[in-house]
ZAMARGU-4260 file (C-alpha; in steps of 0.2 Angstrom, whole numbers, plus 5000, padded with zeros to 4 digits):
<rodrens>
0) 5082/5105/5205 | 5072/5089/5208 | 5072/5075/5195 | 5054/5079/5191 | 5057/5097/5187
5) 5073/5093/5178 | 5063/5081/5167 | 5050/5094/5163 | 5063/5106/5158 | 5073/5094/5148
10) 5058/5087/5138 | 5055/5103/5129 | 5073/5110/5128 | 5079/5112/5110 | 5097/5115/5115
15) 5111/5103/5111 | 5114/5089/5123 | 5128/5091/5137 | 5145/5083/5135 | 5163/5087/5132
20) 5169/5091/5114 | 5166/5076/5103 | 5181/5066/5097 | 5185/5052/5085 | 5179/5035/5090
25) 5192/5022/5096 | 5188/5004/5096 | 5200/5001/5110 | 5202/5013/5124 | 5216/5010/5136
30) 5205/5013/5151 | 5188/5007/5148 | 5174/4999/5159 | 5159/4991/5150 | 5143/4995/5158
35) 5132/4985/5146 | 5122/4971/5153 | 5107/4970/5165 | 5101/4986/5173 | 5087/4988/5185
40) 5072/4996/5177 | 5056/5005/5180 | 5043/5010/5167 | 5030/5023/5169 | 5017/5028/5156
45) 5020/5046/5159 | 5030/5058/5170 | 5016/5059/5183 | 5018/5041/5187 | 5037/5041/5187
50) 5046/5039/5203 | 5054/5055/5210 | 5071/5055/5218 | 5076/5038/5210 | 5092/5046/5204
55) 5098/5047/5222 | 5113/5035/5226 | 5103/5027/5241 | 5087/5025/5232 | 5079/5008/5235
60) 5076/5000/5218 | 5074/4982/5225 | 5056/4981/5218 | 5061/4986/5200 | 5061/4975/5185
65) 5077/4973/5174 | 5081/4978/5157 | 5096/4973/5146 | 5107/4987/5139 | 5108/4989/5125
70) 5090/4987/5121 | 5073/4994/5118 | 5060/4993/5132 | 5045/4991/5120 | 5052/4975/5113
75) 5051/4966/5129 | 5039/4965/5143 | 5024/4958/5133 | 5017/4975/5131 | 5019/4981/5149
80) 5032/4994/5143 | 5022/5001/5129 | 5022/4995/5111 | 5032/4999/5095 | 5025/5012/5083
85) 5029/5014/5065 | 5027/5030/5055 | 5035/5036/5040 | 5032/5055/5039 | 5018/5058/5051
90) 5022/5060/5070 | 5014/5048/5082 | 5012/5063/5094 | 5003/5080/5092 | 5012/5092/5080
95) 5015/5105/5093 | 5034/5108/5094 | 5043/5108/5106 | 5030/5101/5118 | 5026/5082/5121
100) 5010/5073/5127 | 5007/5068/5144 | 5007/5050/5138 | 5026/5049/5137 | 5034/5033/5142
105) 5047/5035/5155 | 5061/5022/5158 | 5072/5024/5173 | 5088/5014/5173 | 5100/5011/5187
110) 5116/5000/5190 | 5131/4999/5201 | 5149/4999/5195 | 5166/4997/5204 | 5179/5011/5199
115) 5196/5002/5197 | 5208/5009/5210 | 5221/5012/5197 | 5210/5025/5188 | 5213/5037/5203
120) 5228/5044/5194 | 5219/5048/5177 | 5216/5066/5172 | 5198/5063/5167 | 5184/5050/5168
125) 5169/5051/5156 | 5153/5042/5155 | 5150/5038/5136 | 5133/5034/5128 | 5133/5029/5110
130) 5114/5029/5108 | 5099/5034/5118 | 5081/5037/5111 | 5075/5050/5113 | 5084/5059/5128
135) 5093/5053/5143 | 5094/5062/5160 | 5110/5056/5169 | 5115/5056/5187 | 5130/5047/5195
140) 5130/5045/5214 | 5115/5056/5215 | 5122/5071/5206 | 5115/5076/5189 | 5129/5075/5176
145) 5120/5080/5160 | 5107/5077/5147 | 5110/5066/5132 | 5102/5072/5116 | 5104/5066/5098
150) 5098/5048/5099 | 5111/5040/5087 | 5125/5051/5091 | 5139/5049/5104 | 5139/5059/5120
155) 5153/5059/5133 | 5149/5066/5150 | 5163/5072/5162 | 5161/5063/5178 | 5178/5065/5185
160) 5173/5074/5201 | 5158/5063/5204 | 5164/5045/5203 | 5173/5038/5218 | 5184/5023/5222
165) 5174/5007/5225 | 5155/5007/5222 | 5146/5020/5211 | 5128/5021/5206 | 5123/5028/5189
170) 5105/5032/5185 | 5098/5037/5168 | 5080/5043/5165 | 5075/5040/5147 | 5059/5048/5139
175) 5051/5041/5124 | 5046/5058/5117 | 5055/5075/5119 | 5058/5090/5108 | 5071/5080/5099
180) 5057/5069/5092 | 5053/5083/5080 | 5070/5082/5072 | 5072/5063/5073 | 5057/5059/5062
185) 5066/5045/5052 | 5056/5032/5042 | 5057/5018/5055 | 5050/5011/5071 | 5050/5022/5086
190) 5059/5012/5099 | 5064/5020/5115 | 5078/5015/5126 | 5097/5014/5129 | 5100/5004/5113
195) 5119/5006/5111 | 5134/5004/5123 | 5137/5013/5139 | 5155/5014/5144 | 5165/5022/5157
200) 5181/5029/5149 | 5197/5035/5158 | 5208/5049/5150 | 5226/5051/5155 | 5231/5069/5160
205) 5244/5071/5147 | 5237/5060/5133 | 5231/5063/5115 | 5213/5069/5116 | 5209/5068/5098
210) 5217/5065/5081 | 5213/5066/5063 | 5223/5056/5050 | 5222/5062/5032 | 5229/5049/5020
215) 5229/5057/5003 | 5234/5048/4987 | 5242/5056/4972 | 5235/5047/4958 | 5247/5054/4945
220) 5263/5049/4955 | 5256/5034/4965 | 5263/5042/4981 | 5254/5046/4997 | 5254/5060/5010
225) 5249/5057/5028 | 5244/5073/5038 | 5241/5071/5056 | 5230/5083/5065 | 5231/5082/5084
230) 5220/5091/5098 | 5225/5093/5116 | 5240/5082/5114 | 5255/5081/5125 | 5272/5081/5116
235) 5282/5072/5110 | 5271/5062/5099 | 5276/5048/5088 | 5267/5041/5073 | 5272/5024/5066
240) 5266/5014/5050 | 5276/4998/5052 | 5272/4992/5035 | 5279/5007/5027 | 5294/5009/5038
245) 5288/5025/5045 | 5292/5031/5062 | 5291/5050/5065 | 5292/5059/5081 | 5287/5078/5084
250) 5293/5087/5100 | 5280/5101/5099 | 5264/5105/5090 | 5273/5117/5078 | 5284/5103/5072
255) 5270/5092/5065 | 5271/5092/5046 | 5264/5081/5032 | 5273/5065/5029 | 5277/5060/5011
260) 5276/5042/5007 | 5282/5033/4991 | 5272/5020/4982 | 5257/5017/4993 | 5242/5006/4987
265) 5227/5016/4986 | 5210/5012/4995 | 5195/5008/4985 | 5180/4996/4987 | 5188/4983/4975
270) 5204/4984/4984 | 5201/4991/5002 | 5219/4992/5007 | 5222/4997/5025 | 5238/5002/5034
275) 5240/5000/5053 | 5245/5017/5062 | 5251/5019/5079 | 5250/5036/5088 | 5258/5037/5105
280) 5266/5048/5118 | 5272/5045/5135 | 5254/5043/5142 | 5245/5032/5129 | 5245/5023/5113
285) 5232/5023/5100 | 5229/5010/5086 | 5221/5016/5070 | 5220/5011/5052 | 5221/5022/5036
290) 5217/5020/5018 | 5225/5032/5005 | 5212/5041/4995 | 5208/5059/4989 | 5191/5064/4987
295) 5187/5080/4976 | 5174/5088/4965 | 5180/5092/4948 | 5165/5101/4939 | 5151/5089/4937
300) 5162/5074/4942 | 5164/5067/4959 | 5182/5059/4960 | 5191/5048/4971 | 5210/5046/4967
305) 5207/5054/4950 | 5193/5043/4944 | 5175/5045/4944 | 5164/5037/4958 | 5151/5024/4952
310) 5138/5022/4966 | 5130/5005/4965 | 5122/5007/4982 | 5109/5004/4995 | 5101/5014/5010
315) 5105/5005/5026 | 5095/5007/5042 | 5102/4999/5058 | 5090/4985/5061 | 5086/4968/5069
320) 5069/4959/5069 | 5071/4954/5088 | 5082/4968/5095 | 5078/4983/5084 | 5093/4995/5082
325) 5104/4986/5094 | 5120/4982/5085 | 5126/4964/5082 | 5143/4964/5074 | 5142/4947/5067
330) 5125/4950/5059 | 5131/4967/5052 | 5146/4958/5044 | 5136/4945/5036 | 5124/4958/5029
335) 5139/4967/5022 | 5146/4951/5015 | 5129/4948/5007 | 5130/4965/4999 | 5147/4962/4992
340) 5142/4946/4985 | 5128/4955/4976 | 5140/4968/4968 | 5134/4982/4980 | 5148/4995/4982
345) 5140/5009/4992 | 5130/5013/5008 | 5120/5028/5013 | 5118/5027/5032 | 5100/5032/5032
350) 5096/5043/5041 | 5109/5044/5055 | 5127/5038/5059 | 5127/5020/5061 | 5135/5010/5075
355) 5154/5016/5075 | 5160/4998/5072 | 5150/4997/5056 | 5162/5010/5048 | 5177/4999/5053
360) 5169/4985/5043 | 5165/4996/5028 | 5184/5001/5028 | 5189/4983/5029 | 5177/4976/5016
365) 5176/4990/5004 | 5161/5002/5002 | 5159/5020/4997 | 5149/5027/5012 | 5138/5043/5013
370) 5138/5046/5031 | 5122/5055/5036 | 5118/5066/5051 | 5105/5061/5063 | 5092/5073/5057
375) 5074/5072/5049 | 5060/5084/5051 | 5048/5076/5038 | 5032/5079/5047 | 5033/5097/5045
380) 5030/5095/5027 | 5012/5090/5030 | 5010/5108/5037 | 5019/5117/5023 | 5036/5117/5033
385) 5029/5129/5045 | 5040/5131/5061 | 5053/5119/5053 | 5068/5117/5064 | 5079/5118/5048
390) 5075/5136/5047 | 5071/5141/5065 | 5086/5150/5073 | 5081/5142/5090 | 5087/5126/5083
395) 5103/5131/5075 | 5115/5128/5088 | 5108/5110/5091 | 5108/5106/5072 | 5126/5112/5070
400) 5131/5102/5085 | 5123/5086/5077 | 5133/5089/5062 | 5149/5092/5072 | 5147/5076/5082
405) 5144/5066/5066 | 5160/5071/5058 | 5171/5071/5074 | 5166/5053/5078 | 5168/5046/5060
410) 5182/5057/5052 | 5195/5044/5051 | 5187/5031/5040 | 5193/5030/5022 | 5176/5022/5017
415) 5167/5039/5021 | 5168/5049/5005 | 5154/5061/5009 | 5145/5069/5023 | 5126/5071/5022
420) 5117/5084/5032 | 5102/5073/5035 | 5086/5068/5026 | 5069/5076/5021 | 5070/5091/5032
425) 5065/5104/5020 | 5078/5118/5018 | 5084/5133/5028 | 5098/5143/5036 | 5102/5130/5049
430) 5106/5117/5035 | 5117/5130/5027 | 5126/5132/5044 | 5128/5114/5045 | 5136/5113/5028
435) 5148/5127/5033 | 5152/5118/5049 | 5156/5102/5039 | 5167/5111/5027 | 5176/5119/5042
440) 5179/5103/5051 | 5183/5092/5036 | 5186/5101/5019 | 5192/5084/5012 | 5175/5077/5009
445) 5160/5085/4999 | 5143/5089/5008 | 5127/5081/5002 | 5109/5086/5005 | 5095/5081/4994
450) 5083/5095/4999 | 5094/5109/4993 | 5084/5111/4977 | 5093/5127/4973 | 5111/5119/4975
455) 5116/5133/4986 | 5125/5125/5000 | 5128/5106/4995 | 5141/5100/4983 | 5131/5087/4975
460) 5114/5088/4966 | 5104/5074/4974 | 5086/5068/4970 | 5074/5054/4976 | 5064/5043/4964
465) 5067/5054/4949 | 5058/5047/4934 | 5071/5041/4921 | 5068/5055/4908 | 5071/5068/4921
470) 5090/5062/4923 | 5094/5068/4905 | 5084/5084/4908 | 5094/5088/4923 | 5110/5085/4914
475) 5104/5097/4901 | 5098/5109/4913 | 5080/5110/4906 | 5071/5101/4920 | 5058/5111/4930
480) 5064/5100/4945 | 5081/5109/4945 | 5076/5125/4953 | 5061/5137/4954 | 5073/5149/4945
485) 5078/5143/4928 | 5093/5155/4928 | 5101/5145/4941 | 5101/5129/4930 | 5120/5131/4928
490) 5122/5127/4946 | 5115/5110/4943 | 5123/5106/4926 | 5140/5110/4934 | 5138/5098/4949
495) 5139/5079/4951 | 5122/5071/4952 | 5116/5056/4962 | 5100/5048/4967 | 5101/5046/4986
500) 5085/5036/4985 | 5077/5027/4970 | 5070/5010/4965 | 5059/5007/4980 | 5061/4989/4985
505) 5044/4987/4993 | 5037/4969/4991 | 5039/4962/4973 | 5050/4975/4965 | 5058/4987/4961
510) 5057/4987/4942 | 5067/4996/4929 | 5084/4994/4938 | 5092/4990/4922 | 5085/5006/4914
515) 5092/5017/4927 | 5109/5009/4926 | 5109/5012/4907 | 5105/5031/4911 | 5119/5031/4924
520) 5131/5025/4911 | 5125/5037/4898 | 5127/5053/4907 | 5144/5058/4914 | 5137/5069/4928
525) 5126/5055/4935 | 5136/5044/4947 | 5123/5031/4951 | 5112/5030/4966 | 5106/5021/4982
530) 5091/5009/4981 | 5078/5011/4995 | 5082/5000/5005 | 5092/4986/5011 | 5081/4977/5023
535) 5063/4975/5029 | 5060/4981/5046 | 5047/4968/5052 | 5047/4964/5071 | 5046/4946/5075
540) 5030/4943/5083 | 5018/4928/5087 | 4999/4927/5085 | 4989/4921/5101 | 4991/4903/5094
545) 5010/4904/5093 | 5011/4907/5074 | 5027/4917/5071 | 5026/4932/5059 | 5035/4949/5055
550) 5024/4963/5061 | 5023/4980/5053 | 5014/4996/5056 | 4996/4994/5064 | 5000/4977/5071
555) 5003/4984/5088 | 4987/4994/5089 | 4995/5010/5084 | 4983/5025/5082 | 4993/5033/5069
560) 5004/5022/5058 | 5010/5020/5040 | 5006/5001/5037 | 5018/4990/5028 | 5028/5005/5021
565) 5042/4999/5033 | 5044/4983/5024 | 5053/4989/5009 | 5070/4980/5008 | 5080/4969/4997
570) 5081/4956/5010 | 5067/4950/5021 | 5066/4955/5040 | 5076/4939/5044 | 5090/4943/5032
575) 5084/4931/5018 | 5087/4938/5001 | 5072/4943/4991 | 5071/4939/4972 | 5075/4957/4968
580) 5093/4955/4975 | 5097/4944/4961 | 5092/4958/4949 | 5103/4970/4959 | 5118/4959/4957
585) 5116/4958/4939 | 5113/4976/4936 | 5126/4982/4948 | 5139/4970/4941 | 5157/4977/4941
590) 5160/4970/4923 | 5146/4971/4910 | 5145/4957/4897 | 5135/4959/4881 | 5135/4943/4872
595) 5129/4944/4854 | 5129/4933/4839 | 5144/4942/4832 | 5155/4944/4847 | 5156/4948/4866
600) 5158/4965/4873 | 5166/4967/4890 | 5167/4983/4900 | 5176/4985/4916 | 5166/4997/4928
605) 5177/4995/4943 | 5185/5010/4951 | 5203/5006/4950 | 5206/4988/4947 | 5208/4978/4931
610) 5200/4961/4927 | 5216/4950/4930 | 5207/4943/4946 | 5192/4937/4936 | 5190/4921/4926
615) 5179/4921/4910 | 5170/4905/4904 | 5157/4900/4892 | 5144/4886/4889 | 5135/4882/4873
620) 5118/4873/4876 | 5104/4867/4865 | 5087/4864/4872 | 5095/4866/4889 | 5108/4852/4886
625) 5126/4857/4886 | 5135/4854/4870 | 5152/4862/4873 | 5161/4874/4885 | 5177/4882/4889
630) 5187/4897/4895 | 5187/4914/4886 | 5203/4922/4881 | 5200/4939/4888 | 5214/4952/4889
635) 5216/4961/4905 | 5204/4976/4905 | 5210/4991/4914 | 5197/5000/4925 | 5185/5010/4914
640) 5191/5000/4899 | 5181/4990/4886 | 5186/4975/4874 | 5177/4965/4861 | 5181/4947/4858
645) 5175/4934/4846 | 5163/4921/4850 | 5170/4903/4854 | 5172/4892/4839 | 5155/4883/4837
650) 5148/4872/4824 | 5137/4880/4810 | 5122/4872/4818 | 5123/4884/4833 | 5114/4897/4822
655) 5101/4885/4815 | 5096/4873/4829 | 5081/4878/4840 | 5085/4886/4857 | 5104/4887/4854
660) 5111/4898/4869 | 5128/4904/4873 | 5131/4908/4892 | 5146/4918/4898 | 5150/4918/4916
665) 5163/4929/4925 | 5169/4922/4941 | 5182/4926/4955 | 5198/4917/4952 | 5203/4917/4970
670) 5196/4918/4987 | 5190/4935/4993 | 5186/4941/5010 | 5167/4940/5005 | 5167/4925/4994
675) 5176/4909/4989 | 5185/4906/4973 | 5173/4903/4959 | 5160/4915/4965 | 5149/4920/4951
680) 5151/4939/4948 | 5139/4941/4933 | 5131/4930/4919 | 5126/4935/4902 | 5117/4925/4888
685) 5115/4927/4869 | 5103/4917/4859 | 5112/4911/4843 | 5098/4904/4833 | 5085/4915/4824
690) 5070/4903/4825 | 5053/4910/4829 | 5043/4904/4844 | 5036/4887/4840 | 5017/4886/4837
695) 5006/4873/4844 | 5007/4857/4832 | 4992/4852/4822 | 4980/4839/4828 | 4985/4821/4826
700) 4968/4814/4829 | 4950/4818/4833 | 4942/4822/4849 | 4928/4812/4857 | 4912/4822/4860
705) 4899/4819/4874 | 4894/4827/4891 | 4912/4824/4895 | 4925/4828/4881 | 4941/4818/4880
710) 4956/4826/4872 | 4970/4814/4874 | 4974/4812/4893 | 4963/4828/4897 | 4944/4827/4901
715) 4934/4842/4899 | 4917/4847/4904 | 4904/4852/4890 | 4908/4870/4894 | 4927/4867/4891
720) 4933/4866/4910 | 4947/4855/4913 | 4942/4841/4924 | 4957/4829/4924 | 4974/4826/4917
725) 4978/4808/4915 | 4966/4804/4930 | 4973/4818/4940 | 4959/4829/4946 | 4959/4847/4941
730) 4949/4859/4953 | 4948/4875/4942 | 4954/4881/4925 | 4952/4896/4914 | 4959/4912/4908
735) 4964/4924/4922 | 4967/4943/4921 | 4969/4946/4939 | 4985/4945/4949 | 4987/4948/4968
740) 4992/4967/4968 | 5010/4970/4972 | 5013/4985/4984 | 5019/4995/4969 | 5002/4991/4961
745) 4992/4995/4977 | 4999/5012/4982 | 4986/5021/4992 | 4975/5005/4994 | 4981/5001/5012
750) 4989/5010/5026 | 4990/5029/5028 | 5006/5033/5018 | 4998/5041/5002 | 5003/5058/5008
755) 5016/5071/5005 | 5029/5065/4993 | 5021/5048/4991 | 5006/5052/4980 | 5000/5041/4966
760) 5003/5055/4953 | 5021/5055/4951 | 5031/5045/4937 | 5024/5037/4922 | 5007/5031/4928
765) 4991/5040/4925 | 4986/5053/4938 | 4974/5047/4951 | 4971/5030/4959 | 4984/5016/4960
770) 4984/5002/4947 | 4976/4990/4958 | 4962/5003/4962 | 4959/5005/4943 | 4959/4986/4941
775) 4946/4984/4954 | 4935/4998/4948 | 4936/4989/4931 | 4930/4972/4940 | 4946/4963/4935
780) 4946/4954/4952 | 4929/4947/4950 | 4926/4942/4932 | 4912/4930/4928 | 4913/4918/4914
785) 4899/4916/4901 | 4900/4902/4888 | 4896/4909/4871 | 4898/4892/4862 | 4906/4875/4864
790) 4907/4861/4851 | 4918/4851/4839 | 4925/4860/4824 | 4934/4847/4814 | 4947/4839/4824
795) 4946/4852/4838 | 4934/4856/4853 | 4932/4874/4852 | 4925/4885/4867 | 4921/4903/4866
800) 4918/4912/4882 | 4916/4930/4888 | 4924/4936/4905 | 4915/4951/4912 | 4911/4958/4929
805) 4894/4961/4937 | 4887/4977/4930 | 4902/4978/4919 | 4905/4979/4900 | 4924/4979/4900
810) 4933/4962/4899 | 4939/4949/4887 | 4933/4936/4875 | 4942/4920/4876 | 4943/4906/4863
815) 4950/4889/4868 | 4955/4877/4854 | 4958/4860/4861 | 4966/4846/4850 | 4974/4829/4852
820) 4993/4829/4848 | 5000/4812/4850 | 4998/4806/4868 | 4996/4824/4874 | 4981/4837/4874
825) 4985/4853/4866 | 4976/4870/4868 | 4977/4886/4859 | 4971/4901/4869 | 4966/4917/4861
830) 4961/4932/4871 | 4954/4948/4864 | 4949/4964/4874 | 4930/4968/4875 | 4928/4987/4875
835) 4946/4991/4881 | 4949/5006/4891 | 4963/5018/4888 | 4966/5022/4906 | 4966/5004/4913
840) 4980/4992/4911 | 4978/4973/4914 | 4987/4964/4928 | 4991/4948/4918 | 4984/4937/4904
845) 4986/4919/4908 | 4978/4902/4911 | 4975/4895/4928 | 4974/4877/4933 | 4971/4871/4951
850) 4980/4854/4954 | 4980/4843/4969 | 4991/4848/4983 | 5001/4832/4982 | 5013/4839/4969
855) 5029/4845/4977 | 5042/4848/4964 | 5045/4857/4947 | 5058/4855/4934 | 5058/4866/4919
860) 5067/4873/4903 | 5065/4891/4902 | 5069/4907/4912 | 5076/4905/4929 | 5081/4901/4942
865) 5072/4916/4951 | 5057/4925/4947 | 5056/4938/4933 | 5044/4951/4927 | 5045/4963/4911
870) 5055/4976/4920 | 5065/4965/4931 | 5072/4951/4921 | 5091/4954/4920 | 5095/4939/4931
875) 5084/4927/4922 | 5094/4915/4911 | 5086/4902/4900 | 5091/4884/4905 | 5086/4869/4914
880) 5080/4873/4932 | 5073/4863/4946 | 5065/4868/4963 | 5053/4862/4976 | 5036/4870/4973
885) 5036/4878/4990 | 5052/4888/4986 | 5045/4895/4970 | 5035/4909/4979 | 5043/4922/4990
890) 5035/4925/5007 | 5033/4944/5005 | 5027/4952/5021 | 5011/4957/5013 | 5006/4942/5002
895) 5006/4948/4983 | 5010/4942/4966 | 5026/4931/4966 | 5035/4917/4958 | 5033/4921/4939
900) 5046/4913/4928 | 5047/4918/4910 | 5049/4911/4893 | 5044/4893/4897 | 5047/4879/4885
905) 5044/4863/4896 | 5038/4860/4913 | 5037/4844/4924 | 5027/4845/4939 | 5029/4830/4950
910) 5022/4822/4966 | 5026/4805/4974 | 5015/4795/4962 | 5012/4806/4947 | 5020/4819/4936
915) 5012/4830/4923 | 5022/4837/4908 | 5017/4854/4900 | 5025/4861/4885 | 5022/4880/4880
920) 5020/4887/4863 | 5018/4904/4855 | 5016/4916/4847 | 5015/4924/4864 | 5026/4911/4873
925) 5020/4910/4891 | 5029/4910/4908 | 5023/4901/4923 | 5021/4901/4942 | 5016/4887/4954
930) 5009/4893/4970 | 5000/4886/4985 | 4987/4900/4985 | 4978/4908/4971 | 4978/4926/4966
935) 4962/4930/4976 | 4968/4922/4992 | 4984/4931/4991 | 4975/4947/4988 | 4964/4945/5003
940) 4978/4942/5015 | 4988/4956/5024 | 5001/4944/5032 | 5007/4927/5027 | 4999/4919/5042
945) 4982/4925/5037 | 4982/4915/5021 | 4969/4901/5021 | 4973/4882/5021 | 4980/4878/5004
950) 4967/4871/4992 | 4981/4863/4981 | 4994/4869/4968 | 4989/4883/4957 | 4998/4884/4940
955) 4997/4900/4931 | 5003/4901/4913 | 5005/4919/4909 | 5008/4926/4891 | 5010/4943/4899
960) 5012/4952/4916 | 5011/4970/4920 | 5028/4977/4925 | 5033/4980/4943 | 5039/4998/4943
965) 5042/5007/4959 | 5026/5017/4962 | 5024/5013/4981 | 5037/5027/4982 | 5042/5033/4965
970) 5039/5031/4946 | 5026/5019/4940 | 5029/5005/4927 | 5039/5012/4912 | 5027/5013/4896
975) 5036/4999/4887 | 5033/4987/4902 | 5015/4991/4905 | 5002/4978/4900 | 4988/4987/4890
980) 4973/4977/4884 | 4978/4968/4868 | 4975/4952/4858 | 4985/4938/4865 | 4988/4920/4858
985) 4998/4906/4866 | 4997/4887/4867 | 5001/4873/4878 | 5001/4854/4879 | 4997/4843/4894
990) 5001/4825/4897 | 5007/4813/4910 | 5026/4814/4911 | 5036/4798/4907
</rodrens>
């Protein structure tokens, strides 16, 4: 069959790929030839333009380009090889399974290799592919040897009878689209190419073809059992564990028996203890590692080594902004270390098995892993799941094969404690068959699948983005989300529960992490969840003038795309932590510290490790100044235990002096693989005094009236606008109700992702339009001021204005009461709603000042060091903080609200020549943000590089901000964090800093 005809047939074939029976991955193969590097490459926009017969050994490819393997051809060539496409649910090709369009990028790869002469004595030679999107048609020396299907799964093709001593030629034809596209509709960029390693592997005739090491731990006795399962092994076989003094040989398969072991150390994320194992026979030796742990389901509890699992996890895609899904071990390790330093203990490999080396790292560093099969058919949901491969018998063999290959490759990793059938693929008989295959191959781990809403074939009840009240309802078996048939509710009550996705980390957010954590602690059957997701997927790109930015959906001219929905991670595309990661660290802490006026409660949430490796210390501060400190005498707390200890001995004034704070810090007492001694694990604060928020002091002198009003160092216009502060010019001033919408605010405003599951009606929000759409309809983004009155009243200059939009009746009335207070100017701001609506919140209530751009630095006493919002403030600690102004805002991929610090007391803004001091007062004590762009400029831009030239430094004093929520893909802002129109009163003073 010609290459052209073979390609036509392969593109629409739903059968499994070719290849020998899958086996466990080995980092070190005794006979291995690396075929990564530079390959010759030809690109065609469709099969009709692709060269025929280019798989022939003597084909002349001198005129071809080159391409690096691993790699994605759309990320090189300046668009000559097509462009990246991002979609979430919808497919970028017609929904016509299993056919594909004529416009189908075809990449032909060729390279030579020399077969080592000593390989002639081997029993078999295989050509291994670890990742090819979407299919690869392979020939060696002009002979077709197989088709690779399953883009993120390993395939080994038998080439024993095809290779020859000396020079050999391998050809791989890769198609961007194929029938496999319909079952690989994961939320990510479509990036075709050979993106993982290609390896020639030699197998000895009498070796050990495959092995499975089951290292069980008996938590009641502290003993272990090693069970060795071998396939196609030539005996005798010897297993050695040098550290345990084990050397056991078996002369025949029937002799293989479990090996009892005394006093082993179990494996867990806190203590990822691994033992080196050597399997060998006369033909080969295999090095592996084991961790002793036993996973089981006991009613509604998911146990490892007899203790319930606590998932403080993230979903992790394989991603790099320059190389796409090409694996970089150093970068992957750094990412995992960053997770560990932020108290993340679990990973869901969304939505496919990761590079095999990653699981060795999770074994070594310590993570619970939900290993997910390479399967997602989400686009079928948009058509009522009609013809869904999950329930189409034609696909059964293929989908079961995908599950088999996932398990066989990754079965020897102690960090893997669960198999997941895939993601967002509806339900059907094929998924049930996959679950059965998983249990047959590996009964030692449970099976997960979120879409099994009747809990008929999965061992865990799983949900995505469930509103918080639903967690308790599911535990009680009363939620309509459990099953269409209430009689089956016992199935759900009696199984462990987990949120496989929650807290959508898109842009500024998510909110309510602490509220979810409280529910996980409250209900025994809830085991935590995996935040969506770890990293933004921006592609590093430059504008025509050379400005670098991170591109998202639509930036490459895609016809169908899902906008910025791919930018939804806890770290930026370049790996920089977002402000949300500090909140994650605090909420996910392995030890919780609740500091109160009458004592400190400490609870150990670790799996199986006590707190003897932690150091506990305290600091007492007044007005941000340290008064005393010391170490806390904390008894060792066993895993799951709790103690209450008294406060340190402090003087009586600690309860009376204003802004008296006790801060408790938990630190590592020694170096760990992911951090140094002294690393901060968690921090908690308690305010010791009971003083109310300070109010703006009374006037100390009169104000001078005229066309220009002078209130101490501040000059005002006759209508009350601030003109200058101690000679420093002020460009704009006034109350502001608008904030640049976060992407949680703006769901449905941009892109094309308001479809399917991701509608604006779920969660706590009002049904219908997004918050930002409602705000715009109310005119909150274009309020116009109308001065009602302005004049002296006693020792104050009082201005009353109304803020209303064109053709609008809903807004706010604002009163400014300016007064002189010593050498400072003080202002009390009162805001009252005008005709408030019951269906529209406010974005913020604050005061805005535009200062000159020469200001560069801020020092403040208040909440910090990072940004905080009503439902994302666990990591905010009151104290003295300092930062460059340019570092106070975070460069979210889509510009939006950023940089708010809460509970401000004092703020110094400094430049090279001048410093301004601001003090904040209540009753509604404001926070602040300092930005180079105002709310309107941030709103208008869709990328950071589209922001206009800065007009100066924008100071916002916000008495209130609307919460963040997770509505971009999940629940809206919880009711207690929503900002509904209300009367607000706050004050501040302005002066030149000494």
